[in-house]
C-alpha positions in Angstrom: 72.8 123.8 -12.9 72.2 127.5 -12.7 72.2 128.8 -9.2 71.6 132.2 -7.6 73.0 132.8 -4.1 71.4 135.8 -2.3 73.8 137.1 0.3 76.6 135.5 -1.6 79.1 138.2 -0.4 78.7 137.1 3.2 80.5 134.5 5.3 78.2 131.5 4.6 77.0 132.7 1.2 80.5 133.2 0.0 81.5 129.7 1.0 78.4 128.3 -0.7 78.9 130.2 -3.9 82.5 129.2 -4.2 81.7 125.5 -3.6 79.0 125.6 -6.2 81.4 127.2 -8.6 84.0 124.5 -7.9 81.3 121.9 -8.7 81.0 123.5 -12.2 77.6 125.0 -11.5 76.9 128.4 -13.0 76.6 130.8 -10.1 75.3 134.4 -9.7 75.7 136.2 -6.4 73.0 138.7 -5.6 74.1 141.0 -2.8 73.9 144.7 -2.2 77.7 144.7 -1.4 78.8 142.5 -4.2 82.1 143.7 -5.8 83.3 142.9 -9.3 86.7 141.8 -7.9 85.2 139.2 -5.7 86.1 136.3 -8.0 82.4 135.4 -8.4 79.9 136.6 -11.0 77.3 138.8 -9.4 75.1 141.9 -9.3 74.6 144.5 -6.6 70.9 144.5 -5.7 68.9 145.6 -2.7 67.0 142.5 -1.6 63.8 144.4 -1.2 63.9 145.9 -4.8 61.3 143.5 -6.2 61.4 145.0 -9.8 65.2 144.8 -10.2 65.4 141.4 -8.4 62.8 139.9 -10.7 64.6 141.3 -13.8 67.9 139.7 -12.5 66.2 136.3 -11.8 64.5 136.3 -15.2 67.6 137.3 -17.0 69.8 134.6 -15.3 67.1 132.0 -15.4 68.3 130.0 -12.4 67.3 126.4 -11.6 67.8 126.9 -7.9 67.9 130.0 -5.7 69.7 129.8 -2.3 68.3 132.6 -0.1 70.8 133.6 2.6 70.5 137.4 2.4 69.3 139.2 5.5 70.3 140.7 8.9 71.8 137.9 10.9 73.3 140.0 13.7 70.7 139.8 16.5 72.1 142.9 18.2 71.7 144.8 15.0 68.1 143.6 14.8 67.5 144.8 18.3 69.0 148.2 17.5 67.2 148.6 14.2 64.0 146.5 14.4 61.9 148.0 11.6 64.8 148.1 9.1 65.7 144.5 10.0 62.1 143.3 9.7 61.9 144.9 6.3 65.0 143.2 5.1 64.4 139.8 6.6 60.6 139.5 5.9 59.9 141.8 3.0 63.2 140.8 1.4 62.3 137.1 1.7 58.9 137.7 0.1 60.6 139.6 -2.7 63.0 136.7 -3.3 60.1 134.2 -3.3 58.0 136.3 -5.7 60.9 136.9 -8.0 61.6 133.2 -8.0 57.9 132.5 -8.7 57.9 134.9 -11.7 61.1 133.4 -13.0 59.7 129.9 -12.7 62.6 128.8 -10.5 62.5 125.0 -9.7 63.2 125.5 -6.0 64.2 128.0 -3.4 66.5 126.8 -0.6 66.2 129.1 2.3 68.5 129.7 5.3 66.5 129.7 8.6 68.1 129.6 12.1 68.3 127.5 15.2 66.9 130.6 17.0 63.4 129.5 16.0 63.7 126.8 18.7 63.2 129.5 21.3 59.6 129.6 20.0 59.1 125.9 20.8 58.5 124.0 24.0 61.3 122.4 25.9 62.1 118.8 25.2 63.0 116.9 22.1 62.5 119.1 19.0 62.1 117.7 15.5 60.9 119.4 12.4 57.2 118.8 13.2 57.3 120.8 16.4 54.9 123.8 16.3 55.7 127.4 17.1 54.3 128.7 20.4 51.8 131.6 20.2 54.0 133.5 22.6 56.9 133.5 20.1 60.6 133.3 20.7 61.2 136.5 22.7 63.3 138.2 20.0 62.5 140.1 16.8 65.2 138.2 15.0 63.5 134.9 15.9 60.2 136.3 14.7 61.7 137.2 11.3 63.1 133.7 10.9 59.7 132.2 11.7 58.1 134.5 9.2 60.7 133.4 6.6 59.6 129.8 7.2 55.9 130.6 7.0 56.3 132.6 3.8 58.1 129.7 2.1 55.2 127.3 3.1 52.6 129.9 1.9 54.3 130.4 -1.5 54.4 126.7 -2.0 50.7 126.2 -1.0 49.4 129.2 -3.0 51.7 129.3 -6.0 53.3 125.8 -6.0 56.8 127.2 -5.6 59.0 124.4 -4.2 61.2 125.2 -1.2 63.7 123.7 1.3 64.3 125.2 4.7 67.6 124.7 6.6 67.6 125.6 10.3 71.1 125.6 11.5 73.1 126.3 14.6 75.8 129.0 14.9 78.4 128.6 12.1 82.1 129.1 12.4 85.1 128.8 10.2 87.5 130.9 8.1 86.0 134.4 7.5 83.4 134.0 10.2 81.3 136.8 11.5 83.3 138.9 14.0 80.4 139.0 16.4 80.3 135.2 16.9 81.5 134.1 20.3 84.4 132.1 19.0 85.6 134.9 16.7 85.5 137.5 19.6 87.3 135.0 21.9 90.1 134.5 19.3 90.5 138.3 18.7 90.6 138.9 22.4 93.2 136.2 23.0 95.4 137.6 20.2 95.3 140.9 22.0 96.2 139.4 25.3 92.7 139.1 26.8 90.6 139.1 28.6 88.0 136.9 27.0 84.6 138.3 27.7 81.6 136.1 28.3 78.2 137.8 28.4 76.0 136.3 31.1 76.9 133.2 33.1 78.2 131.3 30.1 76.2 128.1 31.0 74.1 128.1 27.8 75.3 125.7 25.1 75.6 125.8 21.4 76.1 122.9 18.9 78.5 125.0 16.7 78.8 123.8 13.1 81.9 124.2 11.0 81.1 126.0 7.7 82.3 123.2 5.4 79.8 120.8 7.2 77.0 123.3 6.7 77.9 123.8 3.0 77.7 120.0 2.6 74.1 120.3 3.9 73.2 123.0 1.4 74.6 120.8 -1.4 72.8 117.7 -0.1 69.5 119.8 -0.1 69.7 119.9 -3.9 68.4 116.3 -3.8 64.8 115.9 -5.0 63.7 114.3 -1.7 64.5 117.6 0.1 61.8 119.5 -1.9 59.2 121.1 0.4 61.0 119.9 3.5 62.4 121.5 6.7 65.7 120.2 8.2 67.3 120.8 11.6 71.1 121.1 11.3 73.5 121.0 14.3 77.2 120.5 14.9 78.5 117.2 16.3 78.2 118.1 19.9 77.1 120.9 22.2 79.5 123.0 24.2 78.8 125.7 26.8 80.2 129.2 26.2 82.3 128.8 29.3 83.8 125.6 27.9 84.5 127.3 24.6 86.2 130.3 26.2 88.3 127.9 28.4 89.4 125.9 25.4 90.4 129.1 23.5 92.2 130.4 26.6 94.1 127.2 26.9 95.2 127.3 23.3 96.7 130.7 23.9 98.6 129.8 27.0 95.9 130.6 29.6 94.1 133.9 28.9 92.0 135.5 31.6 88.2 135.1 31.2 85.7 137.5 32.6 81.9 137.6 32.8 79.8 140.7 32.1 76.1 141.6 31.8 75.1 143.0 28.4 71.7 144.4 27.7 72.0 144.0 23.9 72.1 140.2 24.4 68.6 140.0 25.9 66.2 137.5 24.2 69.0 135.5 22.5 68.9 131.8 21.8 68.7 129.4 24.8 68.9 125.7 24.4 68.2 125.0 28.1 65.8 122.0 28.3 65.8 121.5 24.5 67.3 118.7 22.5 67.4 119.1 18.8 66.8 116.1 16.6 68.8 116.0 13.3 67.6 112.5 12.4 65.5 113.6 9.5 68.4 115.1 7.5 70.5 112.0 8.3 67.9 109.7 6.9 66.7 111.8 4.0 70.0 113.3 2.7 72.6 111.1 4.3 74.1 114.2 5.9 75.9 114.4 9.2 78.6 116.8 10.6 82.2 115.6 10.7 84.3 118.5 12.1 84.4 118.5 15.9 84.6 122.0 17.5 88.2 121.3 18.8 89.4 120.3 15.3 87.5 123.2 13.7 89.1 125.8 16.0 92.5 124.5 14.9 91.5 124.9 11.3 90.5 128.5 11.9 93.8 129.3 13.7 95.8 127.7 10.9 93.9 129.7 8.3 94.6 132.9 10.2 98.3 131.9 10.6 98.0 132.1 14.4 100.4 129.8 16.4 99.0 128.2 19.5 100.6 128.1 22.9 98.7 125.4 24.8 98.9 125.4 28.6 
């Protein structure tokens, strides 16, 4: 199979591109920061350059496009809203249009668990509607727009899609701004571990290998024109996560701080996310618990632990 991975130079996109390559698929990375020495075939393209993007798609003639490119750092979106909207929304429309013109069989798009902020409290499955009031953050709005565009291109142009809404992802090479990554870095430096806010909100962190398994499972025909919620095995509060990392490093001090750049971020309070659909349709479920996953990360980094 011929696959394009937009954002394939990033954390998740890189893991996905390498897994596809290991499976003997022909893979092309499309990323503005792609480097020839990356070990992956690719081309440096701005995601909003529709003309060049279309040329690349038509030339490579992919069966599947995995669209992961975009601004994923919510604080960057808050600082540069117009630029982020352009990349996340216009960029997605360019990918969908280039895929349409290249007659791609399906586009598998990365969405985000942040869209749940635009849904009522309670049990949330893939049929839950977005609230007119939105999700309280520009990043959330760009992810909602990404989903709606995928539906529109299917209805209007018959371009098949799959949408994967996943919770925060961790693992080797993870984004430095992720809570777990910042905690590990701080612990290595002797602390303190900084929690922004009260730390009571929870996250169902998902290990990157489990998420890549979901992307691969989404290649099944049954996933065409479907949306899937994807969560890690269990939820953990930020306080619990910080305490666990602190204990692994012998007991590092933990402090709480207010941070204005964190306003409007994801809150699971009162929401329970159902992942039953992906289990039934694609026989997917996560396997790596957060405690095990953290040990994998520390081992990859060559960091010895000193548990209390």
